N, C-alpha and C positions, 0 to 999 in steps of 0.2 A: 137709598139710604144704606142698604145692606152692602152695596158695592163700595161705598165710601168707608164703611167700617173695615171691610176687608183690606182696602188700600192702606188705611192707617195702621192696621196690624202688620202688614208687610213692611211698611216704612219703619216701624218700631224694630222689627226683626233685623232689617238691613243696617240700621244705625246703632244697634246694640254694641256696647264696647266689649267685644270678645277678647279674651286674653290671647296673646300671640302664641303662647305655649302653656301646656299643662305638663309639668314635669313630675314624674313619680320616682321616689328614691327610697330604697330600703335602708334601715339603720346600719351602722357599722358593726363589726364583729363584737358579739357580746360574750360574757362569761359562759352563758348557756350554749352558745355555738361552739365554744372551745371545750366545754366539759358539761355534758348533759346532767351529771349528778348535781349540778348547782340548783336545778329546779326542785330537788327534794328537800332543800333547806331554805331556799330563798323564794318568796312569791314572784311569780313571773313578771309582774309589773315593776319589780324592784331590781331585776337583773341588770347589772351595770355593763358598760362597754369595757373591753380590754384595752391595753395600751395600743395594740394594733388597730382596734376599732376606732379609737380617738384619732389616730394618724390617718386612717381611711376617711374619716369625716372631714378633717381639715383639707385633705386632698380633694374631696368631693366639693367642698366650698369653693375652691379655686376653679374647678371644672364648671360648677353651676354659674359662677360669675361670668365666665367666658361665654357660656350658653346664653344667659340672659342679656348680655351686651352684644350678642352676635359677634363675638370675638373682637369687641371694641369698635365695631362699625356703627352701632346704635348709640346715639348720644343721650336720648331721653328714655330710659328704661326703668322699670320698677319690678319689685318682687313682692309677693304676698305668700306667707307660709301657713299651711295647715299641718299640725303635728299631732301624732298619737300621744296620749298622756303617759306612756310607759317611760321608765327611766332611760332606756337605751335609745329611744327616739328623741327624747328631750336633750340628752347629752349630744347626740348627733347634730341636732340643730344648733346647740351652743357652739360647737366647733365650726360648723358651716358659717355661722354668723360672723366669724372673725374675718371672712372674706368680703363682707358687705358694709358699706358706710350706712349710717342711720337714714340718710335722706333717700336711699334707694329702696328702703323697706317700708311699704305702705302699712303692713300690719302682720300680726301673728295670731293664730287662733288654735287653741288646744281643742281637739275634736275627738271625743270618746268613741264615735262610731267607726273610726278607722284604726281602732286598737287591734292587738293581736287576737287571733282565734283563741277562745277560752278552752284550755285543755283540762280544766278541773282542779283548781287549787294546787296544793303541793303535788309534785309528780314523782312517784316512786319509780326509779330508773328501770328495773326489770319489768315491772307491770306496764310501763309506758311502751317498752319495746314490744311486748306481746300485743298491746292494743294497736300499735301502728302497723304490725303485721296483719292484724285483722282488717284494718282500714284498707290496706292494699287489696285484699280479697273482696271487700264489700264495695269499694269505690270511694275515691278521695272526696268527691263532692257531697255525697249524701250521708257519709258515715259521721255519726255524732259521738263525740267522746263522752264517756260516762261522766256525769256532772259538768259537762262542758258543751261545746258547740260543734256543729257541722259546718262545712264550707257553705252550705245552703243558708244556714243561719247568718253567717257573715255577709253573704250576698244580700240578705234582706236589710241589714243595717247600713251597708255600704250604699245600697240603692236609696235609702232615706237620706244619707249624706249627699248623694249626687243631686237629689231634688233641692236640697238646701243650697248647694253650690250654684245651681242654675238660678235660684231666686236671688242669691247674692249678685250674680252677674246681671240679671235682668233689671234689678232695682239699683244697680251700681253702688251696692253697699261697700264695695272694695275701693270706692272713691278714685277710680281710674280716670285720668284725663285722656281726651281723644288723641292727643299728640304723643302719648306714652305707649311704649311696648310693655305690656303687662305679662309677667310670668307667674303663674300659680305653681307653687312647689309643695307637693304633698309628701311628708316624711312619715312612713308607716312601716308595715311588715310584709313579708313575702306573700303570704296567702291573701291578705287584704288587698294588696296591689294587683295581684292576678285577678281577683274577683272584680276589682274596679274596672280593669280592662275588659273583662268578660261582659259586664253590664254595659259599659260605654259602647262597645263595638258589636253588641248583640251576638256574642259567641254562644254556641250551644254547650251543654254539659259535656258532651263528647269532646268538643274542642278544648274546653277548659282542662279536661283530664290529660291532654297532651302537653300542657304548658310546663316548662321547667321553672323552678324558683329563681328569683333574682339573687345574685351574689350580694355579699355585704357591701353597702353603698352602691349597689347596682342602680342604674338609671334607665328609665324609659321616657322618651320625649315625644309627646303628642303635640304636633305643630299645626297651626291653622292653615288650611289650604285656601286656594283662590276663591272658592265658592262657599266658604263657611263651614266646611267639614274638617275635623281633625284627623291627622294621619301619623302613623309611626314611620311611614316610608319616606318622609321628607328628611328626617335626620338620620335614620338608621338604614343600613344596607340589607339586602336580601339575606346575606350570609348570617348577619346578626339575628335577624328574625327567625331564620331556620334553627339556629342554635337555641333560641328561646322556646321552640316547640310549635311555632306557627307552621301550618301546612302551606304548600304553594298556592292553594285557593285563598287562604286567609291573607297571604302576602299580596296576591293580586288585588284583593279587596282594599288593602291599605293603599296601594298605588292608585286605584280608582278614586279613592276619597280625596286625593290631592286636588282634583278639579271637579269633584262631584257636587251635586246639589242635594240638599236634604229631601226635596220633594220626590226624587226617584230612588231614594235609598232602599225602600222596601222591595222595589222591583229588582234591585241588583243583588240582594242577599239570596242567591239561588239555593244555598244549602238548606233553607227552610222549605222552599217550594218542592224541591226534588226529593225531600225526605218523606213527603206526604202525598204528593200528586204525581201522576204518571204523565210525563211530557208527551208521550205518544198519543195522548187523547186531545192534544191541541188541534184546533180546527179553525180555519179562516172564517168560516161562517158560524162558528160556535154552535154547531147543530148536532152535538153528540147526544144520542138518546140513551135511555136506560137499557134498551135492547142491545145497543152497541157495547155498553159497559159490561152487561151480563155475559156477553159472548167472549170477552177477553179472558 
């Protein structure tokens, strides 16, 4: 009976309608990117795009359409959008939407958990400059802005969003048909998207600290590999990933994921094991004694 249940679970996993791609996109250039003093008079969530940002978003829409349609080679493809509630992300989506016919869009969901890191209401320019200098000394991941959030706080809510995303996929709430190539497009903010990648690929805090921010309307494409794992290395080159701050070890992991199985993923993530356990203690007969350990 237990064996039958296990087989049914595996069959469910194998036939789950996984998206072909999960595409992460940062908003276009905003007034705050152009002039940080805008944050002292305008609430962060109301900061608009510049004219350049609107043009970037329209160009991104054309690029996303090419991606979703596999440059025109896929006949039956669809997109589903998740968007941060901030004005700059919503405006980015409005411009992107001009590249998609309605029949290609399964749906759009505004998702508060992928909003920008909270820096603490109105931001006085000189004070924020000093605060960000302190953050560099303290560490970007754990430093919490006064009256705001740390990257670790953002990690927690993005993790919650990811759990909901997987439930949407498991229960086919996205109403995807088996014959369709589904592309999930997440329009968010630089830090939230880096945290999303950190959570998804199980990167450490140290590895997160190495990552560079996405440019305005910068794109990261996670594409489904042969065995059900997503990888950045299917669409992106080694050179691109190095520019983003990935180490050679992280890039090698992305390449491994193209043909990897989830069942042996833990064994492959060597940076965890080597951080805490001494590989010189490995033994074929697993007969290491306390005396052996004490003598080292």
